[in-house]
C-alpha positions in Angstrom: -48.7 5.3 -63.6 -46.7 8.3 -62.3 -44.4 8.1 -65.4 -47.4 8.3 -67.6 -49.4 10.7 -65.5 -49.3 13.6 -68.0 -49.5 11.5 -71.2 -53.0 12.8 -71.9 -51.4 16.3 -72.4 -48.5 15.1 -74.5 -50.1 16.1 -77.8 -50.7 19.7 -76.6 -47.2 20.1 -75.3 -45.7 18.6 -78.4 -47.6 21.1 -80.5 -46.3 23.9 -78.4 -42.7 22.6 -78.7 -42.9 22.7 -82.5 -42.9 26.5 -82.3 -41.0 27.1 -79.1 -38.3 24.5 -79.3 -37.2 22.0 -76.7 -36.1 23.5 -73.4 -32.6 22.8 -72.2 -32.1 20.0 -69.7 -28.5 21.0 -68.9 -27.4 20.7 -65.3 -27.4 24.0 -63.4 -24.0 25.7 -63.2 -22.5 24.9 -59.8 -21.0 28.4 -59.5 -24.4 30.2 -59.4 -27.2 27.6 -59.0 -26.4 25.1 -56.3 -28.0 21.7 -55.7 -29.0 20.9 -52.1 -28.6 17.2 -51.9 -30.3 16.7 -48.5 -33.1 18.9 -47.4 -35.3 16.6 -45.2 -38.3 14.6 -46.1 -38.7 14.2 -49.8 -41.8 12.0 -50.5 -42.2 13.6 -54.0 -38.6 12.6 -55.0 -37.8 16.2 -56.3 -34.4 17.8 -56.6 -33.7 21.1 -54.8 -31.6 23.9 -56.3 -31.1 27.4 -54.8 -29.7 30.7 -55.8 -28.3 32.8 -52.9 -27.1 36.3 -53.4 -23.6 36.9 -52.0 -23.6 37.9 -48.4 -27.4 37.4 -48.0 -28.5 38.8 -44.6 -30.7 36.9 -42.2 -34.4 37.8 -42.0 -34.8 38.0 -45.8 -37.7 36.6 -47.9 -37.7 33.3 -49.8 -39.2 32.8 -53.3 -39.9 29.3 -54.6 -40.0 29.2 -58.5 -41.5 26.1 -60.2 -40.6 25.4 -63.8 -43.0 24.2 -66.5 -43.2 20.9 -68.4 -40.1 19.8 -70.3 -38.1 22.5 -68.3 -35.6 22.3 -65.5 -34.4 24.4 -62.6 -31.6 25.7 -64.8 -34.1 26.9 -67.4 -36.1 28.9 -64.9 -32.9 30.2 -63.3 -31.5 31.3 -66.7 -34.6 33.0 -68.1 -37.1 34.0 -65.5 -35.2 37.1 -64.1 -35.6 36.0 -60.5 -31.9 35.7 -59.7 -31.2 39.3 -60.8 -34.2 40.5 -58.7 -32.8 38.4 -55.8 -29.5 40.3 -56.0 -31.3 43.7 -56.2 -33.9 43.1 -53.5 -32.0 40.6 -51.3 -33.9 37.3 -51.0 -33.3 33.6 -51.5 -34.7 31.7 -54.5 -35.5 28.0 -54.4 -35.8 26.1 -57.7 -37.5 22.7 -57.3 -36.9 20.3 -60.1 -39.1 17.5 -61.4 -37.7 14.3 -63.0 -38.8 12.0 -65.8 -39.1 9.3 -63.2 -42.1 11.2 -61.7 -43.5 12.5 -65.0 -42.4 11.7 -68.5 -42.6 15.4 -69.5 -41.1 16.7 -66.2 -44.4 18.3 -65.3 -45.2 18.8 -61.6 -48.1 16.6 -60.9 -50.7 19.3 -60.1 -53.6 17.0 -60.9 -52.7 14.1 -58.5 -53.9 14.1 -54.9 -50.9 11.9 -54.1 -48.7 14.9 -55.0 -50.6 18.2 -54.7 -52.2 18.0 -51.2 -50.9 19.0 -47.7 -48.3 16.6 -46.3 -48.2 14.4 -49.5 -45.8 13.8 -52.4 -44.3 16.8 -54.3 -46.2 19.4 -52.2 -44.6 18.0 -49.0 -41.1 18.0 -50.7 -41.5 21.7 -51.6 -42.5 22.4 -48.0 -39.2 20.6 -46.9 -37.2 22.8 -49.3 -38.8 25.9 -47.7 -37.9 24.7 -44.2 -34.3 24.0 -45.4 -33.9 27.5 -47.0 -35.2 29.2 -43.8 -32.9 27.2 -41.6 -29.8 27.8 -43.7 -30.3 31.5 -44.1 -32.4 32.6 -41.1 -35.1 33.7 -43.6 -38.3 35.4 -42.6 -41.1 32.8 -42.4 -43.7 35.5 -42.9 -42.3 36.3 -46.3 -42.2 33.1 -48.2 -43.7 33.1 -51.7 -44.2 30.7 -54.5 -44.6 31.1 -58.3 -44.6 28.8 -61.3 -45.4 28.3 -65.0 -48.0 26.0 -66.5 -47.9 22.7 -64.5 -45.7 24.7 -62.1 -48.4 27.3 -62.0 -51.0 24.6 -61.2 -48.8 23.3 -58.4 -48.4 26.9 -57.2 -52.2 27.2 -56.8 -52.3 23.8 -55.0 -49.5 24.8 -52.7 -51.3 28.1 -51.8 -54.4 26.1 -50.9 -52.5 23.3 -49.0 -50.1 25.5 -47.2 -51.7 29.0 -46.5 -49.7 29.0 -43.3 -46.4 28.7 -45.2 -46.9 31.0 -48.3 -47.8 34.7 -47.9 -48.4 35.0 -51.7 -48.3 33.3 -55.0 -47.7 34.1 -58.7 -49.5 31.7 -61.1 -48.2 31.9 -64.7 -50.5 30.3 -67.3 -51.6 27.9 -64.6 -54.8 26.3 -63.3 -57.0 26.8 -60.3 -56.2 24.8 -57.1 -57.7 21.3 -57.2 -59.2 21.7 -60.7 -58.3 18.1 -61.5 -57.7 14.8 -59.8 -56.9 12.7 -62.9 -55.2 13.1 -66.3 -58.5 13.2 -68.1 -59.7 16.0 -65.8 -56.4 17.8 -66.3 -56.9 18.0 -70.0 -60.5 19.2 -69.5 -59.3 21.9 -67.1 -56.7 23.1 -69.5 -59.1 23.6 -72.4 -62.6 24.2 -71.0 -64.7 26.3 -68.7 -65.5 24.2 -65.6 -68.7 26.2 -65.0 -68.1 26.4 -61.2 -69.2 29.4 -59.1 -66.6 31.4 -57.2 -67.9 29.9 -54.0 -67.4 26.4 -55.4 -63.9 27.2 -56.5 -63.1 28.6 -53.1 -64.4 25.5 -51.4 -62.0 23.4 -53.4 -59.1 25.5 -52.1 -60.3 25.7 -48.5 -60.9 22.0 -48.3 -57.1 21.4 -48.5 -56.6 22.7 -45.0 -59.8 22.2 -43.1 -60.3 24.4 -40.1 -57.6 26.9 -41.1 -58.4 30.3 -39.7 -55.4 32.4 -40.6 -54.8 34.8 -43.5 -54.9 33.5 -47.0 -52.1 34.2 -49.5 -52.4 37.1 -51.9 -52.4 35.9 -55.6 -51.0 37.4 -58.8 -52.5 35.6 -61.9 -50.8 35.9 -65.4 -52.5 34.8 -68.5 -51.9 35.3 -72.2 -55.1 35.8 -74.3 -53.5 33.7 -77.1 -52.6 30.7 -74.9 -54.2 27.6 -76.3 -52.2 25.2 -74.2 -53.7 26.4 -70.9 -56.7 28.3 -72.2 -57.4 31.9 -70.9 -60.6 30.8 -69.1 -58.2 29.4 -66.4 -57.2 33.0 -65.5 -60.8 33.9 -64.9 -61.4 30.8 -62.9 -58.3 31.5 -60.8 -59.6 35.0 -60.3 -63.0 33.6 -59.2 -61.3 31.1 -56.8 -59.0 33.5 -55.0 -61.3 36.5 -54.7 -63.9 34.2 -53.1 -61.3 32.7 -50.8 -60.5 36.2 -49.6 -64.2 37.1 -49.5 -63.9 40.0 -52.0 -66.0 40.8 -55.0 -65.3 39.6 -58.5 -66.0 43.2 -59.6 -62.6 44.8 -60.0 -61.6 47.8 -58.0 -59.3 49.3 -60.7 -57.6 48.5 -64.0 -54.2 49.6 -65.3 -52.4 49.4 -68.7 -48.9 48.1 -68.4 -46.1 47.4 -71.0 -46.4 44.5 -73.5 -50.1 44.9 -74.1 -50.8 43.9 -70.5 -54.0 44.9 -68.6 -53.8 44.7 -64.8 -57.1 44.2 -63.0 -57.1 44.5 -59.3 -59.5 43.0 -56.7 -59.0 44.9 -53.5 -55.4 44.3 -52.4 -55.8 40.6 -52.5 -55.8 39.4 -56.1 -54.4 40.8 -59.3 -55.1 39.5 -62.8 -52.5 40.3 -65.6 -54.0 39.7 -69.0 -51.5 39.9 -71.9 -53.1 40.6 -75.3 -52.1 37.9 -77.9 -49.4 36.2 -75.8 -49.2 32.4 -76.1 -48.1 29.9 -73.5 -45.2 30.9 -71.3 -43.7 33.2 -68.7 -43.6 36.8 -69.8 -40.1 38.4 -69.7 -38.7 41.8 -70.8 -35.0 41.6 -71.6 -33.1 44.8 -70.9 -31.5 46.9 -68.2 -34.5 49.2 -67.4 -35.8 49.3 -63.8 -38.8 47.2 -64.7 -37.1 44.9 -67.1 -35.7 41.4 -66.4 -35.3 37.9 -67.8 -34.4 36.6 -71.3 -36.3 34.9 -74.0 -36.3 31.1 -74.5 -38.6 28.1 -74.8 -41.8 29.3 -73.0 -40.2 32.6 -72.0 -41.9 35.1 -74.2 -41.0 38.8 -74.7 -43.4 41.5 -73.5 -43.3 42.4 -69.8 -41.2 41.2 -66.9 -43.8 39.2 -65.0 -41.2 38.4 -62.3 -40.6 42.1 -61.6 -44.3 43.0 -61.2 -45.0 39.8 -59.2 -42.1 40.7 -56.9 -43.5 44.2 -56.4 -46.9 42.7 -55.6 -45.1 40.5 -53.0 -43.5 43.5 -51.5 -40.0 42.2 -52.2 -38.8 45.6 -53.3 -39.6 47.1 -49.9 -36.9 47.0 -47.3 -39.5 46.6 -44.5 -40.9 43.6 -46.2 -44.4 45.1 -46.6 -46.7 43.0 -48.8 -49.1 45.8 -49.5 -46.9 47.9 -51.9 -48.5 49.3 -55.0 -47.6 48.4 -58.5 -45.3 51.0 -60.3 -47.1 53.9 -62.0 -49.3 52.6 -64.9 -49.7 53.9 -68.3 -53.4 54.3 -67.7 -55.5 53.9 -64.5 -59.2 53.6 -64.4 -61.3 53.3 -61.3 -64.0 50.7 -61.8 -67.6 50.9 -60.8 -68.6 48.8 -57.8 -71.8 47.7 -59.4 -70.7 46.2 -62.7 -67.5 45.9 -64.8 -67.4 47.9 -68.1 -69.5 46.4 -70.9 -66.7 46.2 -73.4 -66.8 46.2 -77.2 -69.7 44.1 -78.6 -69.7 42.8 -82.2 -72.3 40.8 -84.1 -70.9 38.9 -87.1 -70.5 35.5 -88.7 -68.3 32.9 -87.2 -66.0 33.2 -90.2 -65.8 37.0 -89.8 -65.1 36.6 -86.1 -62.1 34.3 -86.7 -60.7 36.6 -89.5 -60.9 39.6 -87.1 -59.1 37.7 -84.3 -62.1 37.5 -82.0 -62.4 33.7 -82.3 -60.5 30.7 -83.7 -61.6 27.5 -85.4 -60.6 23.8 -84.8 -61.8 20.9 -86.9 -64.5 23.1 -88.5 -65.9 24.3 -85.2 -65.6 27.9 -83.9 -64.6 29.0 -80.4 -64.4 32.5 -78.8 -60.9 33.7 -78.0 -60.3 33.8 -74.3 -63.4 32.1 -73.0 -63.2 29.3 -75.6 -67.0 29.2 -75.6 -68.3 27.0 -78.5 -69.9 29.0 -81.3 -70.9 26.3 -83.8 -69.8 25.6 -87.4 -67.0 27.7 -88.9 -68.9 29.4 -91.8 -70.4 32.6 -93.0 -74.0 31.5 -92.2 -73.7 31.0 -88.4 -73.7 34.3 -86.6 -73.1 35.3 -83.0 -72.5 38.4 -80.9 -69.2 38.5 -79.0 -68.3 40.9 -76.2 -64.7 41.8 -75.2 -64.7 41.8 -71.4 -60.9 42.3 -71.2 -58.2 42.7 -73.9 -58.4 39.7 -76.1 -61.0 37.9 -74.0 -64.3 37.4 -75.8 -67.6 35.9 -74.5 -70.9 35.1 -76.2 -73.3 38.0 -76.0 -76.2 37.0 -78.3 -79.0 39.6 -78.1 -76.8 42.1 -76.3 -75.3 44.1 -79.2 
C-alpha cells in the first residue's frame, strides 16, 4: 500500500511533467552534498543528506528542506538556492530524501497518519535528522526551520503541527494544510478543492497533533502560485486560515507588499506571511542571478520569478547575526497598510463564463467553468451562463454574484 500511496495523484503529476520534464534522480555529489548513513531512529526509511558550509561555527541554525514528488535531495540542493544562502548566512541544511520503496512517485507521505504524525514514520525520521545535525555541529535548537515543495510542503505543515517544540518556523511551497488528508482519496480532494473548514477547524487539526502543548507555535511563510492547478491556490488560503488561527491572530491582513516576480506579500501580524505569485504554476519560485535578493536556478518545478528561499530565510531571521526571528522583509516595491475591519474589496467583474475564461479570471475543464484561484464551480462553459467574480488578491478570484 505504501508503494501505491500516491497513485491517485499520478495523473496530475504526469500532466505536470509533460511541460516541466522529469526531475533528475542523480546521486548527490559527495564533494558538496554528503549522505549521512546513520542518524538514529529511522522508522520512515528515509535517506539523510546535508550541506555544511566550510568551517561552520557552533550555535548556528538548521534548515530542513524537503523535495517534491519525483525529485531528490540532489535536485533541491542544486536548484533551491539554500546552499548559497547557507554559505552567506552560516547555517546547516538537511535534505531528507524519499524513496520509491515508500512512494512510487517519491512523494513524502503527507496524507498518511503512519508517516505524518508525531513519533511516527517519516516525520520521526526527519526529527532524528534534526537531532543528528544539532549534535554534529552544536547547532542552536531554538533556530531549527523546515521548508518544502508540494508533497514536501504538505509534510512541512504536518511537521510544524507535530513538532512545534522542534521547529521555530516553516516555509510551505505549493503545499497543503496540516492534516488535510488521511487517505489517497482525501489527498486528491485536498489538492483540488476547497474543504470549507473554518479557521478554528483548521487550527484544531494542527493542535490535535501535540495535545497539551503550551509553548510557542512556529511562524509560517506560505508560497502559492495563482496558476497552480496541481496544488490549487485555495490551499494557500486554507494554510493562511489554519496558521493565523493557531496563533490566535485575525485573518484580516495587517499589511500588503509588492515584491519581484508579480508577487504580493500579505502579512498577518508577525506570525504568518502569504506570498501569492501571479500566474505561476506548480513549483518552487527561484530567481537566478547574483543580486542580493536573487538565488537558485531553474529546473523541473523550479520556476523563475522571485527567490522564495531568500525571502523565507529573511522571514526566519537567518540573515541576522543575532538569530532574531522577527526581522522585517527587505524594502518592498509598494507597501499598503490594511484596514483592521475588512480587506480591500478588489476588482469585481460581471460577465459570461466564456468571457471570464478568455480574460484569465477562470478556466474550464470538461465543459465546466471554475474561478481561478478559489476553483469555485461556476457552471457550464458558455456565453449564456453569467457570474460576478471578485479578485481578492492578484490572480485569486471568488464568486461575487450580486456584489458588482
